[in-house]
N, C-alpha and C positions, 0 to 999 in steps of 0.2 A: 332298377335292377341292372347289374353289370352284365355285359355280354363279352367280357374278356375271355380270350382263349389263351392268355399267358398266365403263368402262375400268380397266385395272389400273394399278399404280404405274409411274412413270418414274424411272429413275436416271440422273443426269448425273454421270459419273465422271471425276475428274481424271487418274488413271492406275491401273494395277495389275490390269487385267482378267485373270481366271483365275488369279491368283497367290494363295498361301496367305493373305496378309494381307487379302485381300478375300473370302475364303470365306464368312465370316459374313454379309456384306452380300448376296452372291449367293444364299446359302441362304435368307435371309429373303425375298428377292424371289420365289422359286419356292415357298416354303412354302405349303401349302394349295391349290396349283395343280397341274395335271397335271405329272408328273415327266418332262417333255420339254423339254430345254434346247436351243433352236434358236440356232445360232451362224453369223454371217456375218463373214468376214474380208476382205470386199470392199475396204475402205480400204487394205489392205496390198498389193493386187495390183501397184501401180506399183513396189514394192520387190522384186518377184521371187517366183517359186514357192517358193523355200526359206523365205522369210519367211512366206508364207501357210501353208505346211505347219507352220511353228513355231507359229503361232497356233492352227491346228487341233489340234495335239497338246496345247498348254496347255489349250485348252478341253475336250478329252476328259478330261484328268487332273482338271480342276476338277469336271467333272460326276461323275466317279468319287468324288471326295472327298465331294461333297454326297449322292451316292447316287441320281442321276437319269440319264436317258438323254441322251447328247450327240447332237444332230442337226446335222451340218454341211451348210449349203446353199452349194454352190460357185458363187457368183455372181462371176465374174471379169470380165465385160464386159456391155455393153448387151444383147447377144443372150441371155445367161443371164438377165438381169433380166426379159426379155420371155418367157421360157420358162414356160409354164403348168404343166409338170410340176414344175419347181423351186418355183414359187409354191405348189403344193399341199402341199409339205413343211412349210410354216409352220403349217398347220392343226393344232390340238391342242396347241400350245406352251403351257407354263406360264411360260417366260421366253424372250424373244428378245433377243439381244445383238449389237450392232454394235461390233466392236472397232476398234482404232486404226490410224492410217496417214495417208492423204491425204483430208481431209474433202471437198474439191472433187470428187475422183474418185468418192468414195462417193455424194455427192448426185447428180452427173450420171449415174451408172450406174443408180441406183434410181428417180430421179424419173419419175412417171407411168408406172410399170411394173406388171405383175401381181404381181411379188414385193413391191414396196412396198405395193400395195393389200392384199395378203394380210397383211402385217405390221400395217398400220393396223387392218384388220378384226379380226384376232386380238387385238390390244391392246384395241380397243374392246369385245371380248367378254370381257375380264377378265384376259388374260395380262399379265405384267409386261414392260416394255420398257426395256432399258438401252443406253446408248451411252457408250463410254469414249474420251476424247481426241477423235480425229476423229469417232467415232460420236456423241459428245455435241454437237459443233459442228454436225454435219449435220442434227440434229433441229430446229434453229432455222431462221429464214427467211433469214439472211444469214451468210455465212462470210467475214469480212474477211481481207485479206491482211496478215499481220504484217510481211512484208518490204517490201511496197510498198503501204501503206494508202491513199495518195492515188490509186492506180490502181484502186481498187475491190476487189471480191472476187467470190464465187461465190454464187448463190442456193442456199439450203439446201432441205431437204425440207418446212419450214414446219409441222411438227407443233406446234412451240412458237414461233409467230411473234412473241411478245412478249419473247423472250429472245435474248441472245447469250452464248456460253460461251467462256471462256479456260481450257482444261485446263492441267495442269502449272503452275498459276499461281505457286507458290513458286519453281519452277525458272526460269520465264521472267523473274520479277522480279529474280532474281540475275544472269541473263545479259543481260537487256534491261530496265534500270530504267524505261524509258519505255514498256513494253509496254502498260500500261493506256491511256495517251494514244493510242497508235497504234490500239488496238482500238476506241476510242471514235470514231474518224474513219470516215465522217462521223457526227457525233453524232445520235442519234435519241432524242428525249425520250420516245417511246412504247415503248422497249425497256429492259428491265433487263439490265445487263451483269453476268454472274456469273463470278468467278474461282473455280476449284476446284483446291485443292492436290493434290499427288500422294497416292495411297492414301486418297483422300477422295471422298465422293459426296454429292450432294443428291438426296433421294429423296422422291417424292410426286407433285405436279403435278396439273394444269398451273398451279395458283395457290398451293396450300399445300405447303410443303417442309420437310424436316428434314435437317440436316447429320449425316452419319455417317462414321466412319472415323478416321484417325490425325491429321489436321490440320484446316485451316479452309477455309471458303468465304468469298467476299468479294462484296459488292455495290459496284460501282464507279460513281463520279460523276465529272464533269469535273475536279474539283479535290480529291477526297477518296475514301476507301473505308471501308466498314463491315465489320469482321471478324465472322464467324459461326462460333463454336466448335462442336465436336461436341455434338449434343443440342439445338442451337438450332432452334426452329421459326420460319419466316418465310413471308411471302407475296410473290408477284410479281403485280402488277396486269396485267390484260389490257385493252388500250385498245379 
């Protein structure tokens, strides 16, 4: 068990939370930490209870594969996020995972709440913290709207204020070739824009990262992009 008093690693995941192809990455995140895998499917709440239950079941199965305890924290709305009893369930986590869905709903639900405070405190105490898709986007300071970029977006949770994340990057670029341009609006020279392909993660943070998984990560610029293959180490500057 780790006795770290420094923050644990962060994983920004393009897709695949709780699935077999991501087991090794999730197992590595919790290795050496308390075998307590805390899971929040809050981002999926707008999709309905059946979807939330689906994520809970996937998370339980993944924890079983890894050989650790799955701890579901059922934060469905703002009242739940303000519930001190639910916040107390975060303590002692080895890995905290924010799964996919609606990133704006996730950020608005957790922002300035006891549950979010508990997540940050536990991460700062050495637990690993992962966000997949919506979960990854919500950890940054700004969640742009892909459909209506000129109309703005949603403030994120600002744990990583120097980043913006486009999950499912390979899928988005096939369906929406101009997705990178949309995501760069309004362009912020103080932010690093990361595209993360499906079944892929960037792990480390908040400055030094490594690409892990099946595909690539990308650093996006106004008129170009840099591909980062699995195993690549890179840094993101904090302004």
